[in-house]
C-alpha positions as CSV (number, residue, x, y, z in Angstrom):
1,X,0.0,0.0,0.0
2,X,1.3,3.4,-1.0
3,X,1.7,6.1,1.7
4,X,0.2,9.4,0.9
5,X,2.4,12.3,0.6
6,X,2.5,15.0,3.2
7,X,1.4,18.5,2.2
8,X,4.5,20.7,1.7
9,X,3.6,23.0,4.5
10,X,3.4,20.3,7.1
11,X,6.8,18.9,6.0
12,X,8.3,22.5,6.2
13,X,6.9,23.0,9.7
14,X,8.3,19.7,10.8
15,X,11.8,20.6,9.3
16,X,11.8,24.0,10.9
17,X,11.0,22.4,14.3
18,X,13.7,19.8,13.9
19,X,16.3,22.4,13.0
20,X,15.0,24.9,15.6
21,X,14.4,27.4,12.9
22,X,11.7,30.3,13.2
23,X,8.6,28.7,11.7
24,X,7.6,32.2,10.1
25,X,10.8,32.4,8.1
26,X,10.9,29.0,6.9
27,X,7.1,28.4,6.3
28,X,6.1,31.8,5.0
29,X,3.8,32.3,8.1
30,X,2.8,35.8,8.8
31,X,5.0,37.5,11.5
32,X,3.3,40.2,13.5
33,X,5.0,42.9,15.6
34,X,3.0,45.4,17.4
35,X,4.4,48.4,19.3
36,X,1.8,49.7,21.6
37,X,-1.5,50.5,20.0
38,X,-0.1,52.8,17.4
39,X,2.1,50.6,15.0
40,X,1.9,47.1,13.6
41,X,4.4,45.4,11.2
42,X,3.3,42.4,9.3
43,X,6.1,40.3,7.6
44,X,5.5,37.4,5.1
45,X,2.0,38.6,3.9
46,X,0.8,37.7,0.4
47,X,-1.1,40.8,-0.7
48,X,-3.1,43.9,0.3
49,X,-6.8,43.3,-0.2
50,X,-8.3,46.4,1.2
51,X,-7.0,49.7,2.6
52,X,-8.9,52.5,4.4
53,X,-8.4,54.8,7.4
54,X,-10.6,52.3,9.5
55,X,-9.8,49.0,8.1
56,X,-6.9,47.1,6.4
57,X,-7.1,43.6,5.1
58,X,-4.2,41.5,4.1
59,X,-4.0,38.0,2.6
60,X,-1.6,35.7,4.5
61,X,-0.7,32.1,4.5
62,X,-3.0,31.7,7.5
63,X,-5.9,33.5,5.9
64,X,-7.3,37.1,5.7
65,X,-5.8,39.3,8.4
66,X,-8.1,42.2,9.4
67,X,-6.9,45.3,11.2
68,X,-9.3,47.9,12.4
69,X,-8.7,51.3,14.0
70,X,-8.8,55.1,13.4
71,X,-6.6,57.1,11.2
72,X,-4.7,54.0,9.9
73,X,-2.0,54.7,7.3
74,X,0.4,52.5,5.4
75,X,3.8,53.8,6.3
76,X,5.7,50.9,4.7
77,X,4.6,48.6,1.8
78,X,6.9,46.2,0.1
79,X,7.1,42.7,-0.9
80,X,8.4,41.5,2.6
81,X,6.5,43.8,5.1
82,X,3.6,46.2,5.6
83,X,3.8,48.8,8.5
84,X,0.6,50.3,9.6
85,X,0.3,53.3,11.9
86,X,-2.7,54.9,13.6
87,X,-4.9,54.1,16.6
88,X,-5.2,50.2,16.2
89,X,-8.4,48.9,17.8
90,X,-8.3,45.1,16.7
91,X,-6.1,42.7,14.7
92,X,-7.9,39.3,13.7
93,X,-7.7,36.5,11.4
94,X,-10.9,35.7,9.4
95,X,-11.9,32.2,8.4
């Protein structure tokens, strides 16, 4: 009987764990760094889906990331990271 192949993502996570590497770097997982309530850095995102002063939606390997607040602005937007500033009220993954 032939063994089913594991999805690549699961294999990457196991390799990262075995080598004690950060999962977010090796598996393209989003890495969020929040400084207080006024700055959020998101690394390893896939794309910007929606942008406004009260809501930002990003596509990530873990699903849609929704940031809500007041006076939100994109301070940095490049292939690797997005930096959002403003009064951040919530950060959530949508299913």
